[in-house]
N, C-alpha and C positions, 0 to 999 in steps of 0.2 A: 331641786327648781328656783332660782330665786323668784321674789316677788319683786317687779319693778314697778309696778304701780299697784291703787287699789283705790276705787271708788262705784259709790252706787252698789253697793252689793256683787263688783266686779270685783277678780284678782285679774291682773295681768303677770305673766313669767314668763322667763325665758329660761332653757335647759343649756348643761352645760354638755356641750361634747354633742351637739343635737346635728342631725343630717342635715344639707343644705335642700331646697334654697332656703336663705334667710324665713322666719318666720318666729311668732310668739304664740304663746296661748293665751286663751283666757274661761274662765270659769265663773260661774254665775249658779248659786245652788247646783244643781244636779246634772245643769246644761255644760258641755264643754265645746269648744271651737279653739281652730286653729288658725290664724289668718296669715297669708305669705306678705312678706313686708314690702317686698319691690312690686307686686301686682294688684294687695288688696285681695286676693283670692281668699273665699272664704269654705272652708271645710268644718261639717258639723252642726249642730242645731242650737240656737240662742231664741229667746223670743223677741220678739220682733223690736221692743222699744228698745232691749237692754243690749239688741245687736245694734242700732243705731250710735246709742253711746259709744260703744269700742269703735266703731268705723268714725264716728268723729273725733275721737280721743286721738286713735291712728293717723289720721287726715294732720292732724295738728304736729304730732310727734314722730312722724318718721322718719327723719334723719336720726334723732335721739337712738330710736330702737334701731337700726341700721348699724350705729357705732357702736349700742349695748353686744348686739350679734356677733361683729367684728371685735371686741373686747373682748366678751366672752372665750370666744372660740380660743384668741390668741394666750390671754392671760390669765382668765378665769374671773378677772375685774369687772364692775358694771357699778352704772349709776341708777339711783331712784328718777323715774320720770315722775314730773308733776301730774294729778289725777286732772279729770276732764271738770270743769268748774263751771 
């Protein structure tokens, strides 16, 4: 699972050869969530503040996430995405 970003103790990653719909995973300590890239639907549990950081980052980088999803699916290549500042 390639790590594509890390900020405030949150790790964002994508899986190779993952199922649709396009989504990314986030981990914060023992908490894990999956966020659908096209809709923003969140599955799993996260502390409220950490979730708000992930969703803020997601809104800023939605297009980059989709590009990474399709690139990983097609070639296995990806690019790191800037952390939330």
